[in-house]
C-alpha positions as CSV (number, residue, x, y, z in Angstrom):
1,M,0.0,0.0,0.0
2,S,1.5,3.3,-1.0
3,E,1.7,6.4,1.2
4,I,-0.7,9.2,0.6
5,D,0.6,12.7,0.3
6,I,-1.8,15.0,2.2
7,N,-0.3,18.0,0.5
8,A,-0.9,16.8,-3.0
9,P,-3.6,18.5,-5.1
10,G,-7.0,17.0,-4.3
11,S,-5.9,15.7,-1.0
12,L,-7.3,16.6,2.4
13,G,-4.4,18.8,3.2
14,S,-5.0,21.0,0.2
15,A,-8.7,21.1,0.9
16,F,-8.0,22.6,4.3
17,G,-5.6,25.2,3.0
18,G,-2.2,23.7,3.3
19,S,-0.2,22.4,6.1
20,A,-1.1,22.9,9.7
21,A,2.1,24.9,10.3
22,G,1.2,27.1,7.4
23,G,-2.4,27.6,8.5
24,L,-1.4,28.6,12.1
25,G,1.3,30.8,11.0
26,G,-0.7,33.9,11.3
27,I,-2.3,32.9,14.6
28,L,0.6,31.9,16.8
29,A,3.1,34.5,17.8
30,P,6.6,33.8,16.8
31,R,8.7,32.0,19.5
32,T,11.4,34.2,21.0
33,S,14.3,33.2,23.2
34,A,14.1,34.1,27.0
35,P,16.2,37.2,27.8
36,A,19.5,36.6,29.6
37,S,19.4,37.5,33.3
38,P,21.7,40.3,34.2
39,P,24.9,39.3,36.0
40,A,24.6,39.4,39.8
41,V,26.4,42.3,41.4
42,A,28.1,41.6,44.7
43,A,26.9,43.9,47.5
44,P,29.7,46.1,48.8
45,V,31.3,44.8,52.0
46,P,31.8,47.6,54.6
47,E,35.3,47.9,56.0
48,P,35.7,46.7,59.6
49,V,35.6,49.4,62.2
50,P,38.3,49.2,64.8
51,V,36.8,48.4,68.2
52,E,38.6,49.7,71.3
53,R,39.2,47.0,73.7
54,V,38.1,47.7,77.2
55,A,39.4,45.6,80.1
56,P,36.7,44.0,82.1
57,D,36.0,45.4,85.6
58,S,36.8,42.1,87.2
59,V,40.5,42.2,86.2
60,P,42.6,43.4,89.2
61,E,45.1,46.1,88.7
62,P,48.8,45.0,89.0
63,L,50.3,45.4,92.4
64,A,52.6,48.3,92.9
65,T,56.3,47.5,93.1
66,A,58.8,49.0,95.5
67,D,59.9,51.5,92.8
68,D,56.5,53.0,92.0
69,R,54.7,53.0,95.3
70,P,53.9,56.3,96.8
71,E,56.4,57.3,99.5
72,A,53.6,57.3,102.2
73,L,52.7,53.7,101.4
74,E,56.3,52.7,101.2
75,D,57.0,54.0,104.7
76,D,54.2,52.0,106.2
77,A,55.9,48.7,105.4
78,T,58.7,47.5,107.7
79,Y,61.5,44.9,107.2
80,P,63.6,43.1,109.7
81,V,67.2,44.2,110.2
82,G,69.5,41.8,111.9
83,V,72.4,42.9,114.1
84,Y,75.0,40.8,116.0
85,L,75.3,42.3,119.5
86,L,77.2,41.5,122.7
87,P,75.1,39.9,125.4
88,A,75.6,43.0,127.6
89,T,74.3,45.3,124.9
90,I,71.2,43.1,124.4
91,A,70.5,43.2,128.1
92,A,70.9,47.0,128.1
93,V,68.4,47.3,125.3
94,S,65.9,45.2,127.2
95,K,66.2,47.5,130.3
96,R,65.8,50.6,128.2
97,R,62.7,49.2,126.5
98,K,61.0,48.4,129.8
99,A,62.0,51.7,131.4
100,R,61.0,54.0,128.5
101,R,58.5,51.8,126.7
102,V,60.2,52.1,123.4
103,E,60.7,49.7,120.5
104,N,64.0,48.2,119.4
105,V,64.0,50.4,116.3
106,N,64.0,53.5,118.6
107,V,67.0,52.3,120.4
108,A,69.0,51.4,117.3
109,L,68.2,54.6,115.3
110,G,68.7,56.7,118.5
111,A,72.2,55.3,118.9
112,I,73.1,56.1,115.2
113,D,71.7,59.6,115.5
114,E,73.6,60.2,118.8
115,L,77.0,58.9,117.5
116,C,76.7,59.7,113.7
117,D,79.8,61.8,113.7
118,E,81.8,59.3,115.7
119,L,80.9,56.2,113.6
120,P,84.0,56.2,111.3
121,A,86.3,56.3,114.3
122,L,84.3,53.6,116.2
123,I,84.4,51.3,113.2
124,A,88.1,51.8,112.7
125,A,88.8,51.3,116.4
126,R,86.9,48.0,116.3
127,R,89.1,46.7,113.5
128,S,92.5,48.2,114.3
129,A,95.1,46.9,116.8
130,G,96.1,50.2,118.2
131,R,98.1,51.4,115.1
132,S,98.1,55.0,114.2
133,S,96.3,56.3,111.2
134,D,99.6,57.1,109.4
135,S,101.1,53.6,109.9
136,L,102.5,51.9,106.8
137,F,100.9,48.6,107.8
138,P,97.2,47.8,107.3
139,P,95.0,47.6,110.4
140,R,94.4,44.3,112.0
141,R,91.6,43.1,114.3
142,S,92.6,43.8,117.8
143,E,91.9,40.2,118.8
144,S,90.4,37.0,117.4
145,H,86.7,36.1,117.6
146,Q,87.5,33.4,120.1
147,A,89.3,35.8,122.4
148,A,86.6,38.4,122.2
149,A,83.9,35.8,122.8
150,A,85.8,34.6,125.9
151,R,86.0,38.1,127.3
152,D,82.7,39.7,126.3
153,G,80.5,36.7,125.5
154,R,79.5,35.4,122.1
155,R,77.5,37.8,119.9
156,R,73.9,37.0,119.4
157,L,71.5,37.9,116.7
158,W,69.2,40.8,117.6
159,S,66.8,42.5,115.2
160,F,64.4,45.5,114.8
161,Q,61.9,46.5,112.2
162,A,62.8,49.4,109.8
163,T,61.1,51.0,106.9
164,A,62.5,51.1,103.4
165,A,63.4,54.8,103.8
166,E,65.3,54.0,107.1
167,V,67.1,51.1,105.5
168,R,68.3,53.4,102.7
169,V,69.8,55.8,105.3
170,I,71.6,53.0,107.0
171,D,73.0,51.7,103.7
172,R,74.3,55.2,102.9
173,L,76.0,55.3,106.3
174,V,77.5,51.9,105.7
175,E,79.1,53.2,102.5
176,S,80.2,56.6,103.9
177,T,81.8,55.2,107.1
178,G,83.5,52.2,105.5
179,A,81.5,49.6,107.5
180,R,81.5,46.1,106.2
181,S,77.8,45.6,106.8
182,R,74.7,47.1,108.4
183,S,75.3,44.8,111.4
184,E,78.8,46.2,112.0
185,L,77.6,49.8,111.7
186,I,74.6,49.4,114.0
187,A,76.6,47.3,116.5
188,C,79.3,49.8,116.8
189,A,76.8,52.6,117.4
190,M,74.7,50.6,119.9
191,E,77.5,49.2,121.9
192,A,79.1,52.6,122.3
193,Y,75.7,54.3,123.0
194,L,74.7,51.8,125.7
195,A,78.2,51.3,127.2
196,P,78.2,51.8,131.0
197,R,80.4,54.9,130.7
198,R,77.9,56.5,128.3
199,R,74.6,55.5,129.7
200,G,74.3,58.7,131.8
201,R,74.5,60.8,128.6
202,A,72.4,58.5,126.4
203,R,69.0,59.9,125.4
C-alpha cells in the first residue's frame, strides 16, 4: 500500500488550506528566546571598624612595686634588720625598752643619731690593733673572735623593724663610714651608745 501525500492536489491537506504549520502561521506568535538575566552584582562589604578593647572590671590592677609605690605607702611597710650584738648590749636594750616603753628600732636609730659623727672612728677602732692612722701597715683586728667571745661573750642575733626609707639611710652610712655591713655599723653605734660609761648621757 503506498503512502498518501496529504499536500498533493486534491488531498485533504490541500482542501483545508495547506499544512497545519502554514495555517497557524498567522495565529501563533513567533517564539522568542528568553532574555538573559543580568549578572549578579556583589553587595559592597563595609570595612571593619576598629573596636577599642576595654578591660573588664573584674581584672585586678597590677600590684605596685617598690619603685612605683607612693612614699607614704612605702613608709608603712617594715622589714627586719639583723644585728649581732654583745650579750651585755642586748641586756641594756631590754632594760631601756622596759623603762622607757620604746621599741627596738627607737634604740637602734637613736644610737646612730647620737653617734653619727663618731661612727667612722668607732668602726676603725673596732678593726685596728692600736696602730696610728699614718702607719704603713694595714690595720688588724685587735683580737680573734675566740678571744673576744671569751671576754665579752659570744655575739647574738638581735633585730628590729625598719622602713625602706630608714634602711636606705643606714645603707648610705655603711658606705660613707666604711663599715662592712649594716650589722657592723649598728653594733658599733649601739655598743658605744649603751656602754656603761655613756649611759648617763644617752638619750
